[in-house]
Structures are given as structure tokens and as C-alpha cells.
N, C-alpha and C positions, 0 to 999 in steps of 0.2 A: 428567399435568401439567394444570392448571386451564386450560381452553380460553379463559378470560377474559384470561389472561396474554398469550397469543401463539398464533397459528395458523400452524405452521411451514410453510414452502413446501419440502417433502421431494423434490419433483420438479425443483427447480432446476437441480441438477447435471446431471442427465439431459437437461433441456430446453435449458439454457444453457451447461452446462460449468462452472458456479460454484456455490459453496455460498452459503447464506443466512448471512450474518454478523450477530451481534448488536451492535447499537448499545448500548454499556454505560454511556455517560456519564450518561444520564437515567433508568437503571433501578437499582432496589434490589438489593442482593447476593442476597436471596432469589429474585428473579425470574430473575436471570442464572444462578445455580446450577441453578434448575428447567430452563431453556431448554437450558443446556448438556448436562445430563444426559439430557434428552429426545432432543436430537440424537444423542448417542451411543448411547442405546438404539435408536434408529432405523438405526444403522449409518451415520450422516452425519458428515462433518467438523465439528468444533465449534470456532468461533473467535468470540471476543468482542473488540470494539475499544473504544478510549477508556476504559480502566479505569485509574485511579490505584493506587498501591501500597496505600493504606488499604483500598480496595474489593476489591482482589485478596485481601488477607488475610481480609477478611469473607467472601469467596466460599468461600475454602479452608477456612474453619472450617465452613461449611455442607456442603461437598462434599469431605471429605477423601479424595483420591485420588492415588496416585503418578503418575497420568497427567495431572493437572492441572498445567499449567505457566504461570507468569507471565513474560512477556517484557517486562522492564523498559524497555529502549530503544524498543520499539514501542508500549509500553502496551496490551498485548493478553494476553488470556487463551486458552489452548487446552486442550482435553480430548481425550486419545487421541493417535493418531499421524496424521502427515500423510500425504497421498497418495503413492503411490509416484513416485519421480522420473521425469520424462518428457523425457529429453535429446532426443528426436525433435522437440520443439516449438522448441528454440532457447532461447538465454538472454536474460533481460532484465537490463539494467545500469542501477541507480538511482544518479543523481548528487545530491549536495547542494552548494550554495553555500558553506555554512559548517557548523560543528559545531552550531550552534544549530537546524539544519534535521533533526538526527538523529532526532527521534521520528517525524516525518512520513516520511522516507526509510525508516526501520526498519519503519514500518507497511506501507509498500508491499512491501518485501522479504519480510516474514513472510507477508503474504497471498499472494504468488505462491508462496513456497516450501511453504505450506500446501496449495496446489493441485498440488504436484509439479514446479512450473516452476523450472529453475535460475535463480537471481538472485543477483547480487552487488551490492555497493555501492562507490562511488567518492566519498569524501567530501572536502570542503574544496577543491573546485576552482571557486571563485566567480571571477567576472571581475575583482575588484579586484586579483587576482594572475593575469593572464590565462595566464602562462606554465605555470602549474600545470595548467590545461585542455589547452593545445596540446601539452604533453609526453605526454598521455594519448590522442592521437588513434588510435593503433594499437589500444589497448584499446577505445575507443568503437566502432571498426569491427567487432569480433568478435561484438558483441550483435545479436540480431534486433530488439529494440525497446529505446528508451532512456526513462527517466522522469527528468526534471530537477526538483528541488525547490529553491526559492529564496525568500527574503524580500527585505527592502529594495526596491530598484527592480525586482527579478525579471528581470534581463538574461540570466541563464544559459541558459535554454531557447532563447531566440533565437540566441544564439552557437552552442550545440550544433547546432540545425537548419540552421544555416549551413554547418557543417563536414562533417556526414555525411548519407547519403541515407535512413537508416532512419526509421521512424516515432518522433517525438519527442513525449512526453506531458509537458505542463508542469504543475507543482503549485505555486501560490503559497503561501507560508508566512507565518504571522502574526508575523514577526520584523522589528524595525526601529523606528527612532526617529520620533516626531512624525508627519509627513504619511505615514509608512508605513501608518498607520491600521489596524493589525491585520490586515495583508495586502492591503487594498484597493489600494494602489499597485502592488504585484506583480501582483495579478489584472488591473488595468486595463492594465498594460504588457504582459503576455502575450496578453491579448485584442486588444490593438493592434499586436502584433508584426508586423514586415516579413517574417518568415520563412515563405514559403508552407508550407501544410499542417500547421503546428504545432497540436496539440490541446491545450486547456486544461481542467483540472478546478476544482473548487471550492477555497476556501482551506483549506489543512491536510488535503485529501482524499487521503491516501496510498492508502487502500483503494480508492477509486474509480479512481484512476490504475492500481492494479495490475489491476483488472478491465477496465480499458480495454485494457491490454497483453494480457491473457489473451484477450480477444476477437479482437484483431489475430491472435495466434498461432494460435488455433483455427480462425479463418476462412482461414488460409494454409496449411492442411494437417493440423492436429492434429484428432484426434477429439473429440467433445463431452464424452465423460466420461473422467476420470483412470482 
């Protein structure tokens, strides 16, 4: 691979327990294909985020492989197999306020599953129909870490963090009318939350929330490398 394109951090999984993901939104298909292939050749997990369907098709034309998979809900490409499942780490549960939050929630879920972490989704449990969330309290308590994705005013993570004791990671989503301002209202609401200990990542950053959850799991007993 041309070193001018990328200098891969091939020791990151050994050092931190997580793979270096490829940010695909502003890369050309040729660059993404080269980096994915290089990661696979080095025996590393290969994950590219923020890939739309057209760019995924272009990468597939350059890198025809039965191991290349486009995950449409998550807007991600993977090459090869995920890390072996690590049930000893515990489960992460990803919640979404509404169906419109699905791409961000799916990105978080895929990133964790790609590292071998058991991860499930609980969709459409926003606070506009609070009973939908309250009915799931037993399910919430089964997870080691919770990731709550929400747009609009972003109230879901605060409510979740007030119901259960586990770490809760909030992800503001760029969904909502007018003053929602592309996720800024949700971000500010989450940062100003009255729920003690709520952690907040950047707007639409499902991958970042997944890696925060992974750090929590690894620091509470899991080994650094899958």
C-alpha cells in the first residue's frame, strides 16, 4: 500500500484492545479498498465506517472478495471475519429513541460485535412513549454497559441513567426539526443532564460510543486483546 495514503496503527488492538477503524466518508473508494486489504493482509480486523451504498459498490468493484460485506443499516464495510465472541466481557445493549436513530445505533452495535463483544439493540424506546422504555427495565439490567442514541431533545440517556446503575453512554443523533440544529440540541441536553455519571460522545458517533463501552468492559476484567 502506498504509505502516502495511510500509516496504519497495527499495534492498536494489542495496546488498547481496539482496532483502527477507517473513516470512509471523506476517502475515495480506491483508498478504502487499499486500506481494507492492507489490514487484512496484516491479520488485523478491517472495518470502515460512514460508507454509503454507492461507495460500497465502488469499493466492491475494486476489491472483489466474498469476505467483503456491506452492512447497510450501519453504513459500514467489513473485510474478513469478526473477532471471536467474548462472552466473558459481558453484553452491551444499544438503545435508540426512534427508528430514525437506527444508522447510529447499528454502527455502535457492529463495531462492538466486530471486536467480539456481545451486543444487542433495543429500538424505538424514546421518552415520547415512556411506557415502552419502562417495560424494558429487566432487559436493561442484564447488560454491563448501555449506549443510548437519541435525537430531538435527547432526553433518553438521562432517563435511562436514572433507572439503572450501569455505565450509560449517550449519543446525540442529528435527527429533529428546526432548533434541533442537526443534533446540537440533543448534544447540549445530554451534556447538561442531571443524571450523575452520564458520559456523552459527539453527534452521530456510534463508533466512538462503542469504543468507550469497550474500554469500560476491558478495564473491568477483560484482557486487552480479543
